[in-house]
BAMARGU-575458 format. One record per residue: residue in three letters; z, y, x of N, C-alpha, C, O, CB in turn. Coordinates in steps of 0.1 Angstrom, whole numbers, padded with zeros to 4 digits, always signed. Glycine has a CB too. Example, Ala and Ser with C-alpha at 12.3 -4.5 7.8 and 13.67 -1.06 7.14 Angstrom:
<pts>
ALA+0078-0057+0132+0078-0045+0123+0078-0033+0132+0085-0033+0142+0090-0045+0113;SER+0071-0022+0128+0071-0011+0137+0079+0000+0129+0080+0011+0134+0057-0006+0141;
</pts>
This chain:
<pts>
MET-0375-1720-0660-0388-1725-0657-0388-1738-0650-0399-1744-0648-0395-1714-0648;GLY-0377-1743-0645-0377-1755-0637-0380-1767-0645-0380-1768-0657-0364-1756-0631;LYS-0383-1778-0637-0386-1791-0644-0384-1802-0634-0385-1799-0622-0400-1791-0649;LEU-0382-1814-0638-0381-1825-0629-0395-1828-0623-0405-1828-0630-0376-1837-0637;VAL-0395-1830-0610-0407-1833-0603-0406-1845-0594-0394-1850-0591-0411-1822-0594;ARG-0417-1851-0590-0417-1863-0582-0411-1859-0568-0411-1847-0564-0430-1868-0580;ASP-0405-1869-0561-0397-1867-0549-0405-1860-0537-0398-1853-0529-0392-1881-0545;LYS-0417-1861-0537-0425-1855-0526-0430-1841-0528-0436-1834-0520-0436-1864-0522;ILE-0428-1836-0541-0433-1823-0544-0428-1812-0536-0435-1803-0532-0430-1820-0559;PRO-0415-1811-0532-0410-1801-0524-0417-1801-0510-0420-1790-0504-0396-1801-0522;GLU-0420-1812-0504-0427-1814-0492-0441-1809-0493-0446-1801-0484-0427-1828-0487;ILE-0447-1812-0504-0461-1808-0506-0461-1792-0507-0471-1786-0502-0466-1814-0519;ILE-0452-1786-0514-0451-1772-0516-0448-1765-0502-0454-1755-0499-0440-1768-0526;LYS-0440-1771-0494-0437-1766-0480-0450-1766-0472-0454-1757-0465-0426-1774-0473;ASN-0457-1777-0473-0470-1779-0465-0480-1769-0469-0490-1767-0462-0475-1793-0466;ASP-0479-1763-0481-0488-1753-0486-0483-1739-0482-0488-1729-0487-0488-1754-0502;GLY-0473-1739-0474-0468-1726-0469-0458-1718-0478-0455-1707-0475-0479-1717-0467;LYS-0453-1725-0488-0443-1719-0497-0430-1724-0495-0428-1734-0488-0448-1721-0511;LYS-0419-1718-0501-0406-1723-0499-0400-1727-0513-0396-1718-0520-0397-1712-0493;PRO-0400-1740-0516-0395-1744-0528-0380-1742-0529-0373-1743-0519-0398-1759-0531;VAL-0375-1739-0541-0361-1738-0544-0358-1750-0553-0363-1751-0564-0357-1725-0551;VAL-0349-1759-0549-0346-1771-0557-0331-1773-0558-0323-1767-0551-0353-1783-0550;GLN-0327-1782-0568-0313-1786-0569-0314-1801-0572-0324-1806-0577-0305-1777-0580;ILE-0303-1808-0569-0301-1821-0572-0293-1822-0585-0283-1816-0587-0294-1829-0561;LEU-0298-1830-0595-0292-1830-0608-0281-1840-0609-0280-1850-0602-0303-1834-0618;SER-0271-1837-0618-0261-1847-0621-0267-1859-0629-0279-1857-0633-0249-1841-0629;ASP-0260-1869-0630-0265-1881-0638-0269-1877-0652-0280-1881-0657-0255-1892-0638;GLU-0261-1869-0658-0263-1864-0672-0276-1855-0673-0285-1857-0681-0251-1857-0678;GLU-0276-1846-0663-0288-1837-0663-0301-1845-0661-0311-1842-0667-0286-1826-0653;TYR-0300-1854-0651-0311-1863-0648-0317-1870-0660-0329-1871-0661-0307-1873-0637;LEU-0308-1876-0668-0313-1884-0680-0319-1874-0690-0329-1877-0695-0301-1891-0686;THR-0313-1862-0691-0319-1852-0701-0333-1848-0696-0342-1847-0703-0309-1839-0702;GLU-0334-1845-0683-0347-1841-0678-0358-1853-0677-0370-1850-0679-0345-1835-0663;LEU-0353-1865-0675-0363-1876-0677-0368-1877-0690-0380-1879-0692-0356-1890-0673;ASP-0360-1875-0700-0365-1875-0714-0375-1864-0717-0385-1866-0723-0353-1873-0724;LYS-0372-1852-0712-0381-1841-0713-0395-1845-0705-0406-1842-0710-0375-1828-0707;LYS-0393-1851-0694-0405-1854-0686-0413-1865-0693-0426-1864-0693-0400-1860-0672;LEU-0407-1874-0699-0414-1884-0707-0422-1878-0718-0434-1881-0720-0404-1895-0713;ASN-0416-1869-0725-0424-1861-0736-0435-1854-0730-0446-1853-0736-0415-1851-0743;GLU-0433-1847-0718-0444-1840-0712-0455-1849-0708-0467-1845-0710-0438-1833-0700;GLU-0453-1860-0702-0463-1869-0697-0470-1876-0709-0482-1878-0709-0456-1879-0689;VAL-0463-1879-0720-0470-1884-0732-0479-1873-0737-0491-1876-0740-0459-1889-0744;ALA-0475-1861-0738-0483-1850-0743-0496-1849-0735-0507-1848-0740-0475-1837-0743;GLU-0494-1850-0722-0506-1849-0713-0515-1860-0715-0527-1859-0714-0501-1848-0698;TYR-0510-1873-0716-0518-1884-0719-0526-1882-0732-0538-1884-0733-0510-1897-0720;GLN-0519-1877-0742-0525-1875-0756-0536-1865-0755-0546-1866-0762-0515-1870-0767;ALA-0535-1856-0745-0546-1846-0743-0558-1851-0737-0569-1847-0740-0540-1834-0735;ASP-0557-1860-0727-0569-1864-0720-0571-1879-0719-0582-1884-0714-0568-1859-0707;LYS-0561-1887-0723-0562-1902-0723-0566-1908-0710-0572-1919-0710-0572-1906-0732;SER-0561-1902-0699-0565-1907-0685-0556-1918-0680-0544-1919-0684-0566-1896-0675;LEU-0561-1926-0671-0553-1936-0665-0542-1930-0657-0532-1936-0656-0562-1945-0656;GLU-0545-1919-0651-0535-1912-0643-0523-1908-0651-0512-1910-0646-0540-1899-0636;GLU-0525-1903-0663-0514-1899-0672-0507-1912-0676-0494-1911-0678-0520-1892-0684;MET-0514-1923-0679-0507-1935-0682-0498-1939-0671-0486-1943-0673-0517-1947-0685;ALA-0502-1938-0658-0494-1941-0646-0482-1933-0646-0471-1938-0642-0502-1940-0634;ASP-0483-1920-0649-0472-1911-0650-0461-1915-0660-0449-1914-0657-0477-1896-0653;ILE-0466-1919-0671-0457-1924-0682-0449-1936-0677-0437-1937-0679-0465-1927-0694;VAL-0456-1945-0671-0449-1957-0666-0439-1954-0655-0428-1959-0654-0460-1967-0660;GLU-0442-1944-0646-0433-1940-0636-0420-1934-0642-0409-1937-0637-0440-1930-0626;VAL-0422-1926-0652-0410-1920-0658-0402-1930-0666-0390-1930-0665-0415-1908-0668;LEU-0409-1940-0672-0402-1951-0679-0394-1959-0669-0382-1963-0672-0411-1960-0686;PHE-0399-1962-0658-0392-1970-0647-0380-1962-0643-0369-1967-0641-0402-1973-0635;ALA-0382-1949-0641-0370-1941-0636-0359-1940-0647-0348-1941-0643-0375-1927-0633;ILE-0363-1939-0660-0353-1939-0670-0346-1952-0670-0334-1953-0671-0360-1937-0684;CYS-0353-1963-0669-0348-1976-0670-0337-1977-0658-0325-1982-0661-0359-1987-0668;GLU-0340-1974-0646-0331-1975-0635-0319-1965-0637-0308-1968-0633-0338-1972-0622;ALA-0322-1953-0642-0311-1943-0644-0301-1948-0654-0290-1943-0654-0316-1930-0648;ARG-0305-1956-0663-0297-1962-0674-0290-1975-0670-0284-1981-0678-0304-1964-0686;GLY-0292-1979-0657-0285-1990-0651-0292-2003-0653-0286-2014-0651-0272-1991-0658;HIS-0305-2003-0656-0313-2015-0657-0323-2016-0646-0326-2005-0640-0321-2016-0671;SER-0328-2028-0643-0338-2029-0633-0353-2029-0640-0354-2031-0652-0336-2042-0625;VAL-0362-2026-0632-0376-2027-0638-0379-2042-0642-0386-2044-0651-0387-2022-0627;GLU-0374-2051-0634-0376-2065-0637-0369-2068-0651-0375-2076-0659-0369-2074-0626;GLU-0358-2063-0654-0351-2065-0667-0360-2059-0678-0362-2065-0689-0337-2059-0668;LEU-0366-2047-0676-0375-2041-0685-0387-2050-0688-0391-2052-0700-0380-2028-0680;MET-0393-2055-0677-0405-2063-0679-0402-2076-0686-0410-2081-0694-0411-2066-0666;GLN-0390-2082-0683-0386-2093-0690-0383-2091-0705-0387-2099-0714-0373-2099-0684;MET-0377-2079-0708-0375-2076-0723-0389-2074-0729-0391-2079-0740-0367-2062-0724;ARG-0398-2068-0723-0412-2066-0728-0418-2080-0731-0423-2082-0742-0421-2059-0717;GLU-0417-2090-0722-0422-2103-0724-0415-2110-0735-0421-2117-0743-0422-2110-0711;THR-0402-2109-0736-0395-2115-0746-0399-2110-0760-0400-2118-0769-0381-2114-0744;LYS-0400-2097-0761-0405-2092-0774-0418-2096-0777-0422-2098-0789-0404-2077-0774;ARG-0427-2096-0767-0441-2100-0769-0442-2115-0774-0450-2118-0782-0449-2098-0756;GLU-0433-2124-0768-0434-2138-0772-0428-2139-0787-0433-2147-0794-0425-2146-0763;LYS-0419-2131-0790-0412-2133-0803-0420-2126-0814-0422-2131-0825-0398-2127-0803;ARG-0426-2114-0811-0432-2105-0821-0447-2103-0819-0454-2097-0827-0425-2093-0822;GLY-0452-2107-0807-0466-2104-0804-0468-2091-0797-0458-2083-0796-0474-2105-0816;GLY-0480-2089-0792-0483-2076-0786-0491-2068-0796-0488-2068-0808-0491-2078-0774;PHE-0501-2060-0791-0510-2052-0800-0524-2055-0798-0533-2048-0803-0507-2038-0797;LYS-0528-2066-0791-0541-2070-0787-0550-2072-0799-0562-2069-0799-0541-2082-0778;ASP-0544-2078-0810-0552-2082-0821-0556-2070-0830-0563-2072-0840-0546-2092-0829;ARG-0551-2058-0828-0554-2046-0835-0551-2046-0850-0558-2040-0858-0568-2043-0834;ILE-0540-2053-0853-0535-2054-0867-0529-2041-0872-0520-2036-0866-0526-2066-0868;TYR-0534-2037-0884-0529-2024-0890-0523-2029-0903-0530-2033-0912-0540-2013-0892;TRP-0510-2028-0904-0503-2032-0917-0503-2020-0927-0499-2009-0924-0488-2036-0915;VAL-0509-2023-0939-0511-2014-0949-0499-2014-0958-0495-2003-0963-0524-2016-0957;GLY-0493-2025-0961-0481-2026-0970-0481-2040-0975-0489-2049-0970-0481-2015-0981;ASN-0473-2042-0986-0473-2055-0993-0478-2054-1006-0478-2043-1012-0458-2061-0993;GLU-0484-2065-1012-0488-2065-1025-0476-2066-1035-0466-2072-1032-0497-2077-1027;GLU-0478-2059-1046-0467-2058-1056-0466-2071-1063-0458-2073-1072-0469-2047-1066;
</pts>
């Protein structure tokens, strides 16, 4: 039943009068659970399209980035490099295919 939670969740549970049972994950377990968490957060975003769920996705992506040995700054630079080379999605272009 367990799942990866934000760092302050055990404290919040304690403040609610309950006793959380937690464990610290190994690096491998952490990466596995981050991938699961990303899927969970994307599904939640798909269900309600809220800004809050978008923020959760970004938080998980940042954690994955750092867990894999990269900085958030490196991630943002890679984003910008790709954007400069291939563009973003602002123009709403939908590729249908090529003419024969």
